[in-house]
LOZAKOL-205821 format. One line per 8 residues: their letters; for each residue x, y, z of N, C-alpha, C, O. Coordinates in Angstrom, 3 decimals. Example, Ala and Ser with C-alpha at 12.3 -4.5 7.8 and 13.67 -1.06 7.14 Angstrom:
BEGIN
as> 13.190,-5.690,7.800,12.300,-4.500,7.800,13.200,-3.300,7.800,14.236,-3.319,8.465 | 12.850,-2.250,7.080,13.670,-1.060,7.140,12.900,0.030,7.870,13.409,1.138,8.039
END
This chain:
BEGIN
fslliasy> 0.821,-1.245,-0.048,-0.001,0.003,-0.044,0.769,1.235,0.021,0.238,2.243,-0.446 | 2.039,1.325,0.569,2.837,2.299,0.634,3.383,2.652,-0.687,3.451,3.844,-0.985 | 3.804,1.689,-1.561,4.212,2.021,-2.862,3.101,2.512,-3.625,3.285,3.441,-4.412 | 1.929,1.976,-3.479,0.771,2.464,-4.317,0.472,3.881,-3.976,0.298,4.691,-4.887 | 0.399,4.234,-2.735,0.274,5.553,-2.249,1.251,6.537,-2.847,0.933,7.616,-3.348 | 2.514,6.034,-2.738,3.516,6.944,-3.325,3.294,7.171,-4.904,3.443,8.277,-5.423 | 2.941,6.067,-5.585,2.558,6.185,-7.066,1.472,7.054,-7.221,1.486,7.882,-8.132 | 0.512,6.965,-6.425,-0.838,7.883,-6.457,-0.303,9.272,-6.429,-0.629,10.046,-7.330
fmrqasdd> 0.490,9.654,-5.470,0.903,11.047,-5.340,1.770,11.405,-6.560,1.620,12.524,-7.050 | 2.619,10.595,-7.068,3.340,10.943,-8.302,2.436,11.244,-9.527,2.578,12.207,-10.281 | 1.458,10.250,-9.619,0.565,10.371,-10.784,-0.438,11.584,-10.617,-0.912,12.151,-11.602 | -0.701,11.907,-9.470,-1.674,12.959,-9.122,-1.151,14.284,-9.806,-1.938,15.146,-10.199 | 0.204,14.399,-9.923,0.540,15.681,-10.340,0.537,15.874,-11.948,0.957,16.896,-12.491 | 0.029,14.805,-12.609,-0.137,14.927,-14.148,-1.333,15.740,-14.416,-2.243,15.880,-13.600 | -1.300,16.318,-15.685,-2.354,17.122,-16.281,-3.637,16.437,-16.378,-4.672,17.075,-16.184 | -3.663,15.131,-16.675,-4.834,14.352,-16.974,-5.619,13.858,-15.678,-6.647,13.198,-15.826
wqlpsmph> -5.152,14.168,-14.439,-5.745,13.776,-13.245,-7.003,14.622,-13.077,-7.033,15.850,-13.157 | -8.041,13.816,-12.833,-9.427,14.400,-12.531,-10.080,13.530,-11.536,-10.631,12.476,-11.854 | -10.018,13.965,-10.364,-10.736,13.198,-9.164,-12.195,13.212,-9.396,-12.802,14.282,-9.427 | -12.751,12.148,-9.550,-14.256,11.965,-9.715,-14.911,12.182,-8.324,-14.228,11.930,-7.331 | -16.082,12.595,-8.187,-16.805,12.757,-6.980,-17.195,11.290,-6.445,-17.696,10.413,-7.149 | -16.891,11.179,-5.133,-17.030,9.915,-4.582,-18.534,9.565,-4.374,-19.341,10.430,-4.035 | -18.877,8.287,-4.587,-20.225,7.907,-4.282,-20.514,8.060,-2.736,-19.613,7.762,-1.951 | -21.614,8.467,-2.309,-21.905,8.796,-0.986,-21.980,7.430,-0.035,-21.984,7.494,1.195
ilwlnyll> -22.032,6.351,-0.685,-22.052,5.123,0.098,-20.764,4.835,0.801,-20.681,4.019,1.719 | -19.771,5.528,0.340,-18.419,5.275,0.913,-18.369,5.776,2.300,-17.580,5.225,3.067 | -19.159,6.821,2.760,-19.204,7.259,4.143,-19.910,6.205,4.950,-19.485,5.941,6.074 | -20.958,5.583,4.458,-21.567,4.498,5.143,-20.612,3.255,5.303,-20.557,2.602,6.345 | -19.944,3.017,4.297,-19.021,1.969,4.300,-17.836,2.121,5.339,-17.429,1.174,6.013 | -17.321,3.407,5.403,-16.364,3.792,6.395,-16.906,3.491,7.893,-16.241,2.945,8.773 | -18.181,3.931,8.009,-18.728,3.689,9.405,-18.906,2.250,9.682,-18.832,1.840,10.840 | -19.165,1.356,8.561,-19.288,-0.057,8.802,-17.984,-0.636,9.054,-17.906,-1.645,9.755
lvgascsi> -16.931,-0.088,8.544,-15.587,-0.657,8.980,-15.239,-0.343,10.335,-14.659,-1.134,11.079 | -15.643,0.969,10.694,-15.356,1.459,12.165,-16.152,0.342,13.094,-15.634,-0.258,14.035 | -17.460,0.193,12.654,-18.169,-0.779,13.488,-17.629,-2.180,13.565,-17.790,-2.838,14.593 | -17.010,-2.651,12.546,-16.375,-3.950,12.556,-15.137,-3.993,13.444,-14.860,-4.958,14.156 | -14.388,-2.841,13.349,-13.229,-2.766,14.182,-13.476,-2.749,15.708,-12.771,-3.304,16.552 | -14.699,-1.951,15.942,-15.158,-1.884,17.439,-15.752,-3.130,17.893,-15.563,-3.432,19.071 | -16.525,-3.999,17.066,-17.027,-5.195,17.483,-16.039,-6.289,17.645,-16.160,-7.129,18.537 | -15.044,-6.291,16.776,-13.898,-7.295,17.045,-13.113,-6.946,18.319,-12.558,-7.846,18.949
qaayfsaa> -13.056,-5.737,18.692,-12.386,-5.448,19.839,-13.277,-5.673,21.078,-12.766,-5.912,22.172 | -14.613,-5.595,20.904,-15.452,-6.152,21.996,-15.513,-7.743,22.024,-15.840,-8.362,23.037 | -15.202,-8.288,20.942,-15.082,-9.752,20.934,-13.806,-10.150,21.738,-13.835,-11.086,22.537 | -12.758,-9.457,21.520,-11.482,-9.739,22.211,-11.737,-9.552,23.671,-11.320,-10.425,24.432 | -12.375,-8.515,24.156,-12.613,-8.273,25.597,-13.489,-9.456,26.108,-13.274,-9.934,27.222 | -14.424,-9.906,25.341,-15.249,-11.036,25.763,-14.492,-12.312,25.854,-14.737,-13.080,26.784 | -13.519,-12.623,24.891,-12.705,-13.760,24.940,-11.823,-13.680,26.108,-11.662,-14.673,26.818 | -11.245,-12.574,26.355,-10.303,-12.413,27.482,-11.036,-12.565,28.807,-10.365,-12.855,29.798
nnlqrqlk> -12.377,-12.391,28.920,-13.094,-12.656,30.146,-13.912,-13.736,30.064,-14.858,-13.869,30.840 | -13.628,-14.611,29.120,-14.365,-15.940,28.900,-15.893,-15.855,28.901,-16.622,-16.713,29.398 | -16.307,-14.737,28.296,-17.854,-14.560,28.152,-18.324,-15.089,26.779,-18.440,-14.357,25.797 | -18.564,-16.302,26.782,-18.750,-17.222,25.370,-19.845,-16.517,24.608,-19.695,-16.231,23.420 | -20.994,-16.221,25.308,-22.218,-15.838,24.594,-21.991,-14.457,23.918,-22.445,-14.225,22.798 | -21.296,-13.570,24.611,-20.925,-12.214,24.098,-19.926,-12.334,23.050,-19.917,-11.559,22.094 | -19.101,-13.256,23.186,-17.983,-13.525,22.126,-18.696,-13.921,20.820,-18.381,-13.366,19.768 | -19.644,-14.864,20.865,-20.357,-15.168,19.638,-21.049,-13.954,18.928,-20.952,-13.711,17.725
iwlfatla> -21.754,-13.235,19.833,-22.383,-12.103,19.323,-21.559,-11.119,18.618,-21.906,-10.643,17.537 | -20.373,-10.782,19.272,-19.503,-9.785,18.719,-18.826,-10.313,17.439,-18.683,-9.591,16.452 | -18.413,-11.592,17.484,-17.778,-12.099,16.299,-18.732,-12.138,15.072,-18.328,-11.856,13.944 | -19.921,-12.474,15.318,-21.008,-12.456,14.183,-21.232,-11.021,13.815,-21.351,-10.705,12.631 | -21.293,-10.171,14.746,-21.423,-8.677,14.363,-20.278,-8.246,13.472,-20.501,-7.564,12.472 | -18.966,-8.656,13.835,-17.843,-8.389,13.048,-17.985,-8.827,11.665,-17.667,-8.091,10.731 | -18.490,-10.095,11.489,-18.683,-10.718,10.217,-19.726,-10.016,9.423,-19.552,-9.745,8.235 | -20.773,-9.730,10.056,-21.937,-8.948,9.415,-21.507,-7.606,8.830,-21.724,-7.278,7.663
tsllfllg> -20.896,-6.877,9.713,-20.416,-5.458,9.237,-19.449,-5.482,8.148,-19.470,-4.703,7.196 | -18.503,-6.520,8.354,-17.523,-6.549,7.257,-18.002,-6.986,5.906,-17.583,-6.443,4.883 | -18.915,-8.004,5.890,-19.662,-8.343,4.711,-20.411,-7.269,4.019,-20.439,-7.140,2.795 | -21.067,-6.443,4.945,-21.758,-5.198,4.436,-20.764,-4.240,3.867,-21.048,-3.623,2.841 | -19.624,-4.076,4.462,-18.804,-3.201,3.898,-18.291,-3.584,2.546,-18.115,-2.744,1.663 | -18.026,-5.011,2.375,-17.586,-5.413,1.082,-18.817,-5.165,0.030,-18.565,-4.770,-1.108 | -19.972,-5.379,0.403,-21.232,-5.095,-0.422,-21.298,-3.703,-0.756,-21.585,-3.350,-1.900 | -21.052,-2.888,0.161,-21.130,-1.381,-0.040,-19.962,-1.024,-1.101,-20.202,-0.220,-2.002
qlvaaldf> -18.805,-1.583,-0.989,-17.786,-1.262,-1.899,-18.042,-1.685,-3.261,-17.519,-1.043,-4.171 | -18.826,-2.744,-3.535,-19.260,-3.104,-4.817,-20.403,-2.253,-5.243,-20.545,-2.031,-6.445 | -21.239,-1.751,-4.367,-22.111,-0.728,-4.659,-21.577,0.562,-5.226,-22.112,1.155,-6.163 | -20.429,0.982,-4.564,-19.714,2.164,-4.895,-19.183,2.063,-6.326,-19.287,3.013,-7.103 | -18.595,0.866,-6.678,-18.045,0.610,-7.909,-19.142,0.623,-8.949,-18.929,1.144,-10.044 | -20.236,0.106,-8.672,-21.468,0.297,-9.597,-21.920,1.613,-9.725,-22.408,2.011,-10.782 | -21.785,2.409,-8.612,-22.236,3.966,-8.794,-21.273,4.547,-9.685,-21.694,5.315,-10.550 | -19.868,4.264,-9.597,-19.079,4.876,-10.589,-19.351,4.498,-12.056,-19.225,5.309,-12.973
enmgvyty> -19.718,3.268,-12.217,-20.138,2.833,-13.512,-21.269,3.535,-14.041,-21.301,3.901,-15.215 | -22.370,3.776,-13.080,-23.599,4.567,-13.516,-23.268,5.933,-13.809,-23.982,6.542,-14.605 | -22.105,6.599,-13.177,-21.824,7.898,-13.458,-20.975,8.013,-14.650,-20.668,9.134,-15.055 | -20.556,6.923,-15.264,-19.680,6.939,-16.522,-18.258,7.093,-16.138,-17.482,7.585,-16.956 | -17.837,6.714,-14.953,-16.486,6.732,-14.501,-15.820,5.307,-14.600,-16.203,4.401,-13.860 | -14.924,5.144,-15.428,-14.307,3.852,-15.595,-12.781,3.958,-15.489,-12.252,5.068,-15.438 | -12.064,2.830,-15.457,-10.661,2.745,-15.180,-9.832,3.267,-16.327,-8.710,3.731,-16.124 | -10.370,3.198,-17.532,-9.692,3.683,-18.653,-10.066,5.216,-18.875,-11.225,5.622,-18.789
gnpaasff> -9.014,5.998,-19.159,-9.282,7.462,-19.428,-9.277,8.253,-18.181,-9.282,9.481,-18.264 | -9.267,7.695,-17.096,-9.193,8.483,-15.822,-8.322,7.839,-14.728,-8.765,7.010,-13.933 | -6.959,8.311,-14.747,-6.166,7.629,-13.832,-6.577,7.787,-12.330,-6.118,6.984,-11.517 | -7.369,8.727,-11.947,-7.710,8.910,-10.562,-8.763,7.701,-10.345,-8.633,6.961,-9.370 | -9.681,7.543,-11.162,-10.543,6.437,-11.181,-9.871,5.125,-11.126,-10.332,4.266,-10.375 | -8.852,4.886,-11.829,-8.102,3.760,-11.843,-7.510,3.438,-10.478,-7.462,2.280,-10.064 | -7.077,4.440,-9.814,-6.564,4.296,-8.491,-7.514,3.862,-7.442,-7.236,3.078,-6.535 | -8.781,4.497,-7.658,-9.912,4.189,-6.863,-10.243,2.671,-6.959,-10.355,1.985,-5.943
flftslha> -10.389,2.187,-8.172,-10.517,0.769,-8.227,-9.498,-0.131,-7.793,-9.794,-1.216,-7.292 | -8.157,0.293,-7.972,-7.100,-0.375,-7.457,-7.002,-0.499,-6.066,-6.803,-1.597,-5.547 | -7.142,0.676,-5.327,-7.199,0.757,-3.905,-8.264,-0.114,-3.275,-8.027,-0.969,-2.422 | -9.458,0.177,-3.767,-10.623,-0.559,-3.184,-10.524,-2.048,-3.344,-10.852,-2.801,-2.428 | -10.057,-2.495,-4.542,-9.928,-3.945,-4.881,-8.885,-4.698,-3.972,-9.115,-5.796,-3.465 | -7.817,-4.055,-3.832,-6.761,-4.543,-2.995,-7.147,-4.549,-1.463,-6.873,-5.506,-0.739 | -7.757,-3.494,-1.050,-8.254,-3.459,0.287,-9.364,-4.541,0.529,-9.440,-5.085,1.631 | -10.238,-4.863,-0.502,-11.289,-5.855,-0.342,-10.560,-7.141,-0.266,-10.865,-7.958,0.603
lhligglv> -9.575,-7.383,-1.159,-8.798,-8.643,-0.978,-8.234,-9.023,0.250,-8.229,-10.192,0.633 | -7.671,-7.910,1.001,-7.166,-8.007,2.290,-8.263,-8.285,3.269,-8.093,-9.165,4.113 | -9.390,-7.592,3.219,-10.487,-7.865,3.949,-11.013,-9.387,3.860,-11.336,-10.038,4.854 | -11.051,-9.841,2.605,-11.501,-11.233,2.502,-10.565,-12.260,3.161,-10.988,-13.298,3.670 | -9.207,-11.892,3.121,-8.213,-12.606,3.915,-8.563,-12.639,5.311,-8.485,-13.672,5.977 | -8.951,-11.520,5.774,-9.213,-11.431,7.235,-10.494,-12.169,7.508,-10.654,-12.641,8.634 | -11.425,-12.317,6.587,-12.671,-12.984,6.731,-12.404,-14.524,6.918,-13.055,-15.201,7.714 | -11.382,-15.032,6.113,-10.985,-16.407,6.296,-10.485,-16.657,7.729,-10.865,-17.649,8.352
alfrtikk> -9.625,-15.749,8.258,-9.255,-15.953,9.625,-10.333,-15.902,10.573,-10.371,-16.700,11.510 | -11.285,-14.950,10.385,-12.472,-14.730,11.132,-13.295,-16.073,11.194,-13.649,-16.595,12.251 | -13.558,-16.570,9.932,-14.352,-17.898,9.871,-13.648,-18.928,10.690,-14.307,-19.662,11.427 | -12.331,-19.029,10.606,-11.689,-20.144,11.357,-11.805,-19.823,12.856,-11.864,-20.759,13.653 | -11.840,-18.541,13.282,-11.999,-18.358,14.717,-13.459,-18.647,15.099,-13.713,-19.221,16.157 | -14.380,-18.272,14.282,-15.794,-18.593,14.543,-15.945,-20.079,14.678,-16.645,-20.527,15.586 | -15.296,-20.921,13.781,-15.439,-22.317,13.779,-14.983,-22.832,15.067,-15.564,-23.773,15.609 | -13.936,-22.238,15.596,-13.371,-22.771,16.940,-14.480,-22.712,18.061,-14.489,-23.480,19.023
lyqpsser> -15.397,-21.740,17.842,-16.360,-21.559,18.907,-17.123,-22.933,19.166,-17.540,-23.238,20.284 | -17.262,-23.681,18.112,-18.111,-24.882,18.048,-17.232,-26.081,18.265,-17.710,-27.207,18.125 | -16.034,-25.915,18.584,-15.075,-27.090,18.845,-14.590,-26.993,20.264,-14.445,-25.865,20.735 | -14.334,-28.008,20.969,-13.715,-27.984,22.094,-12.311,-27.455,21.935,-11.511,-28.084,21.243 | -11.973,-26.347,22.528,-10.626,-25.867,22.562,-10.354,-24.975,23.763,-11.294,-24.537,24.425 | -9.157,-24.712,24.043,-8.710,-24.032,25.165,-9.142,-22.475,25.099,-9.208,-21.895,24.015 | -9.413,-21.876,26.244,-9.788,-20.389,26.240,-8.655,-19.607,25.519,-8.882,-18.737,24.678 | -7.432,-19.986,25.916,-6.257,-19.239,25.502,-6.085,-19.291,24.086,-5.797,-18.250,23.496
nmrasvel> -6.233,-20.435,23.419,-6.333,-20.502,21.912,-7.372,-19.550,21.229,-7.126,-18.869,20.233 | -8.522,-19.590,21.871,-9.543,-18.719,21.292,-9.203,-17.181,21.439,-9.301,-16.386,20.505 | -8.823,-16.877,22.625,-8.358,-15.588,22.853,-7.364,-15.061,22.005,-7.472,-13.928,21.538 | -6.241,-15.920,21.729,-5.184,-15.534,20.643,-5.754,-15.339,19.379,-5.417,-14.353,18.725 | -6.657,-16.223,18.895,-7.281,-16.116,17.545,-8.032,-14.774,17.348,-7.863,-14.051,16.367 | -8.923,-14.496,18.431,-9.511,-13.317,18.463,-8.683,-12.042,18.452,-8.994,-11.050,17.793 | -7.585,-12.139,19.242,-6.644,-10.961,19.427,-5.973,-10.747,17.973,-5.784,-9.605,17.555 | -5.652,-11.782,17.286,-5.039,-11.698,15.960,-5.942,-10.934,15.026,-5.538,-10.024,14.301
caiywhfl> -7.290,-11.391,15.089,-8.183,-10.919,14.234,-8.532,-9.326,14.517,-8.824,-8.506,13.647 | -8.444,-9.110,15.782,-8.605,-7.736,16.179,-7.555,-6.820,15.738,-7.828,-5.698,15.313 | -6.260,-7.305,15.835,-5.153,-6.472,15.318,-5.297,-6.320,13.888,-5.060,-5.220,13.388 | -5.689,-7.382,13.110,-5.908,-7.277,11.619,-6.939,-6.216,11.193,-6.763,-5.424,10.268 | -8.088,-6.291,12.009,-9.117,-5.453,11.669,-8.832,-3.953,11.927,-9.307,-3.070,11.213 | -8.080,-3.733,12.921,-7.754,-2.394,13.229,-6.764,-1.819,12.137,-6.806,-0.656,11.737 | -5.890,-2.757,11.718,-4.965,-2.451,10.647,-5.786,-2.080,9.277,-5.507,-1.132,8.542 | -6.816,-2.981,9.087,-7.617,-2.669,7.902,-8.251,-1.416,7.942,-8.306,-0.750,6.909
lfvwtllf> -8.820,-0.932,9.169,-9.436,0.340,9.402,-8.455,1.483,9.106,-8.751,2.474,8.439 | -7.184,1.234,9.702,-6.237,2.380,9.501,-5.844,2.584,8.081,-5.718,3.722,7.627 | -5.637,1.453,7.324,-5.418,1.603,5.823,-6.499,2.172,5.116,-6.286,2.982,4.214 | -7.678,1.813,5.449,-8.858,2.279,4.715,-9.079,3.763,4.977,-9.531,4.489,4.092 | -8.754,4.233,6.222,-8.791,5.626,6.618,-7.838,6.510,5.807,-8.139,7.626,5.384 | -6.644,5.896,5.629,-5.752,6.621,4.763,-6.165,6.651,3.284,-6.097,7.696,2.637 | -6.608,5.457,2.741,-7.003,5.417,1.413,-8.357,6.339,1.070,-8.579,6.862,-0.022 | -9.128,6.410,2.139,-10.393,7.097,1.988,-9.896,8.656,1.952,-10.329,9.412,1.082
illlgkad> -9.072,9.045,2.830,-8.638,10.494,2.722,-7.978,10.747,1.430,-8.159,11.854,0.925 | -7.226,9.872,0.808,-6.696,10.052,-0.468,-7.758,10.250,-1.494,-7.754,11.267,-2.188 | -8.647,9.347,-1.621,-9.713,9.229,-2.590,-10.591,10.424,-2.527,-11.088,10.885,-3.554 | -10.791,10.923,-1.395,-11.634,12.203,-1.178,-10.944,13.493,-1.581,-11.509,14.586,-1.568 | -9.676,13.290,-1.943,-8.753,14.397,-2.337,-8.384,15.251,-1.234,-8.007,16.387,-1.525 | -8.426,14.882,0.081,-8.078,15.564,1.296,-6.577,15.436,1.721,-6.210,15.786,2.843 | -5.782,14.958,0.849,-4.400,14.848,1.240,-3.359,15.591,0.343,-2.173,15.264,0.298 | -3.930,16.661,-0.395,-3.129,17.307,-1.319,-1.794,17.899,-0.817,-0.766,17.815,-1.488
gfgaicrr> -1.850,18.523,0.434,-0.649,18.992,1.064,0.381,17.980,1.353,1.562,18.232,1.119 | -0.027,16.739,1.896,0.739,15.724,2.149,1.390,15.235,0.795,2.586,14.968,0.683 | 0.497,15.154,-0.178,0.904,14.707,-1.455,2.051,15.461,-2.051,2.968,14.883,-2.634 | 1.984,16.815,-1.891,3.039,17.879,-2.369,4.363,17.458,-1.739,5.378,17.357,-2.428 | 4.353,17.212,-0.418,5.407,16.974,0.351,6.048,15.570,-0.179,7.262,15.486,-0.366 | 5.273,14.601,-0.384,5.648,13.274,-0.852,6.284,13.419,-2.359,7.321,12.837,-2.675 | 5.619,14.173,-3.159,6.048,14.283,-4.547,7.641,14.921,-4.475,8.553,14.488,-5.179 | 7.772,15.883,-3.620,9.220,16.515,-3.482,10.137,15.474,-2.968,11.268,15.389,-3.447
ila> 9.735,14.665,-2.019,10.684,13.609,-1.486,10.989,12.532,-2.449,12.086,11.975,-2.470 | 9.898,12.205,-3.344,10.093,11.102,-4.379,10.788,11.447,-5.611,11.312,10.609,-6.346 | 10.778,12.831,-5.839,11.337,13.355,-7.200,12.745,13.406,-7.107,13.413,13.792,-8.066
END
Protein backbone atom coordinates (compact mmCIF):
# COMPACT_ATOMS: atom_id res chain seq x y z
CA UNK A 1 0.00 0.00 0.00
CA UNK A 2 2.88 2.37 0.71
CA UNK A 3 4.25 2.04 -2.81
CA UNK A 4 0.79 2.44 -4.31
CA UNK A 5 0.20 5.58 -2.28
CA UNK A 6 3.56 6.93 -3.43
CA UNK A 7 2.66 6.22 -7.06
CA UNK A 8 -0.75 7.84 -6.45
CA UNK A 9 0.95 11.05 -5.34
CA UNK A 10 3.36 10.96 -8.28
CA UNK A 11 0.57 10.35 -10.81
CA UNK A 12 -1.66 12.97 -9.17
CA UNK A 13 0.65 15.72 -10.45
CA UNK A 14 -0.16 14.88 -14.08
CA UNK A 15 -2.30 17.13 -16.24
CA UNK A 16 -4.90 14.42 -16.97
CA UNK A 17 -5.70 13.83 -13.27
CA UNK A 18 -9.41 14.33 -12.60
CA UNK A 19 -10.66 13.24 -9.22
CA UNK A 20 -14.23 12.02 -9.65
CA UNK A 21 -16.82 12.77 -7.01
CA UNK A 22 -17.00 9.87 -4.62
CA UNK A 23 -20.21 7.88 -4.20
CA UNK A 24 -21.95 8.77 -0.94
CA UNK A 25 -22.12 5.13 0.11
CA UNK A 26 -18.40 5.30 0.88
CA UNK A 27 -19.25 7.24 4.07
CA UNK A 28 -21.57 4.44 5.19
CA UNK A 29 -18.90 1.91 4.26
CA UNK A 30 -16.39 3.75 6.41
CA UNK A 31 -18.78 3.63 9.37
CA UNK A 32 -19.31 -0.10 8.76
CA UNK A 33 -15.58 -0.71 8.93
CA UNK A 34 -15.35 1.36 12.12
CA UNK A 35 -18.18 -0.79 13.49
CA UNK A 36 -16.35 -3.98 12.51
CA UNK A 37 -13.21 -2.77 14.25
CA UNK A 38 -15.17 -1.89 17.39
CA UNK A 39 -17.07 -5.19 17.41
CA UNK A 40 -13.92 -7.29 17.02
CA UNK A 41 -12.39 -5.35 19.92
CA UNK A 42 -15.49 -6.13 21.98
CA UNK A 43 -15.08 -9.77 20.94
CA UNK A 44 -11.52 -9.70 22.21
CA UNK A 45 -12.65 -8.31 25.58
CA UNK A 46 -15.30 -11.06 25.72
CA UNK A 47 -12.73 -13.75 24.90
CA UNK A 48 -10.31 -12.36 27.49
CA UNK A 49 -13.05 -12.54 30.14
CA UNK A 50 -14.36 -15.93 28.94
CA UNK A 51 -17.80 -14.55 28.08
CA UNK A 52 -18.73 -17.08 25.42
CA UNK A 53 -22.22 -15.77 24.62
CA UNK A 54 -21.01 -12.20 24.12
CA UNK A 55 -18.02 -13.49 22.15
CA UNK A 56 -20.34 -15.17 19.65
CA UNK A 57 -22.47 -12.05 19.30
CA UNK A 58 -19.47 -9.79 18.69
CA UNK A 59 -17.78 -12.17 16.26
CA UNK A 60 -20.95 -12.46 14.20
CA UNK A 61 -21.41 -8.67 14.38
CA UNK A 62 -17.89 -8.29 12.99
CA UNK A 63 -18.70 -10.78 10.24
CA UNK A 64 -21.93 -8.98 9.34
CA UNK A 65 -20.47 -5.47 9.28
CA UNK A 66 -17.46 -6.64 7.28
CA UNK A 67 -19.64 -8.36 4.68
CA UNK A 68 -21.81 -5.25 4.47
CA UNK A 69 -18.66 -3.18 3.94
CA UNK A 70 -17.66 -5.41 1.01
CA UNK A 71 -21.16 -5.18 -0.44
CA UNK A 72 -21.05 -1.40 -0.05
CA UNK A 73 -17.72 -1.27 -1.90
CA UNK A 74 -19.32 -3.18 -4.76
CA UNK A 75 -22.23 -0.69 -4.76
CA UNK A 76 -19.70 2.18 -4.89
CA UNK A 77 -18.04 0.60 -7.94
CA UNK A 78 -21.43 0.23 -9.61
CA UNK A 79 -22.22 3.86 -8.76
CA UNK A 80 -19.04 4.87 -10.56
CA UNK A 81 -20.12 2.84 -13.56
CA UNK A 82 -23.54 4.54 -13.53
CA UNK A 83 -21.79 7.93 -13.42
CA UNK A 84 -19.70 6.95 -16.45
CA UNK A 85 -16.46 6.74 -14.48
CA UNK A 86 -14.25 3.88 -15.67
CA UNK A 87 -10.67 2.76 -15.18
CA UNK A 88 -9.67 3.74 -18.69
CA UNK A 89 -9.29 7.40 -19.47
CA UNK A 90 -9.20 8.54 -15.85
CA UNK A 91 -6.13 7.69 -13.78
CA UNK A 92 -7.78 8.86 -10.54
CA UNK A 93 -10.64 6.41 -11.09
CA UNK A 94 -8.11 3.68 -11.87
CA UNK A 95 -6.51 4.27 -8.49
CA UNK A 96 -9.94 4.14 -6.83
CA UNK A 97 -10.59 0.70 -8.27
CA UNK A 98 -7.06 -0.47 -7.52
CA UNK A 99 -7.14 0.71 -3.90
CA UNK A 100 -10.64 -0.60 -3.18
CA UNK A 101 -9.94 -3.96 -4.86
CA UNK A 102 -6.72 -4.55 -2.96
CA UNK A 103 -8.30 -3.48 0.30
CA UNK A 104 -11.24 -5.83 -0.38
CA UNK A 105 -8.83 -8.70 -1.01
CA UNK A 106 -7.14 -8.00 2.32
CA UNK A 107 -10.52 -7.91 4.03
CA UNK A 108 -11.48 -11.23 2.43
CA UNK A 109 -8.24 -12.69 3.79
CA UNK A 110 -9.22 -11.41 7.22
CA UNK A 111 -12.64 -13.01 6.81
CA UNK A 112 -10.96 -16.38 6.28
CA UNK A 113 -9.22 -15.97 9.64
CA UNK A 114 -12.49 -14.79 11.20
CA UNK A 115 -14.34 -17.85 9.87
CA UNK A 116 -11.66 -20.09 11.35
CA UNK A 117 -12.03 -18.28 14.67
CA UNK A 118 -15.81 -18.63 14.60
CA UNK A 119 -15.39 -22.33 13.79
CA UNK A 120 -13.36 -22.71 16.99
CA UNK A 121 -16.41 -21.58 18.97
CA UNK A 122 -18.09 -24.85 18.05
CA UNK A 123 -15.12 -27.07 18.80
CA UNK A 124 -13.67 -27.99 22.16
CA UNK A 125 -10.60 -25.80 22.52
CA UNK A 126 -8.76 -23.96 25.21
CA UNK A 127 -9.74 -20.42 26.22
CA UNK A 128 -6.24 -19.22 25.53
CA UNK A 129 -6.32 -20.53 21.96
CA UNK A 130 -9.61 -18.72 21.32
CA UNK A 131 -8.36 -15.52 22.91
CA UNK A 132 -5.22 -15.56 20.75
CA UNK A 133 -7.26 -16.08 17.57
CA UNK A 134 -9.62 -13.23 18.41
CA UNK A 135 -6.69 -11.00 19.36
CA UNK A 136 -5.02 -11.61 15.99
CA UNK A 137 -8.28 -10.87 14.19
CA UNK A 138 -8.67 -7.66 16.19
CA UNK A 139 -5.17 -6.48 15.31
CA UNK A 140 -5.82 -7.24 11.66
CA UNK A 141 -9.18 -5.42 11.62
CA UNK A 142 -7.66 -2.37 13.28
CA UNK A 143 -4.96 -2.40 10.60
CA UNK A 144 -7.64 -2.66 7.88
CA UNK A 145 -9.42 0.35 9.38
CA UNK A 146 -6.19 2.34 9.55
CA UNK A 147 -5.33 1.56 5.91
CA UNK A 148 -8.86 2.31 4.71
CA UNK A 149 -8.84 5.62 6.60
CA UNK A 150 -5.67 6.63 4.76
CA UNK A 151 -7.02 5.47 1.41
CA UNK A 152 -10.36 7.17 1.99
CA UNK A 153 -8.65 10.47 2.76
CA UNK A 154 -6.64 10.13 -0.45
CA UNK A 155 -9.66 9.24 -2.57
CA UNK A 156 -11.62 12.19 -1.20
CA UNK A 157 -8.81 14.49 -2.30
CA UNK A 158 -8.08 15.65 1.25
CA UNK A 159 -4.36 14.83 1.23
CA UNK A 160 -3.10 17.30 -1.36
CA UNK A 161 -0.68 19.05 1.03
CA UNK A 162 0.75 15.72 2.12
CA UNK A 163 0.94 14.66 -1.53
CA UNK A 164 2.98 17.76 -2.43
CA UNK A 165 5.49 16.91 0.31
CA UNK A 166 5.69 13.28 -0.85
CA UNK A 167 6.17 14.30 -4.50
CA UNK A 168 9.14 16.47 -3.47
CA UNK A 169 10.67 13.64 -1.49
CA UNK A 170 10.10 11.09 -4.25
CA UNK A 171 11.26 13.33 -7.11
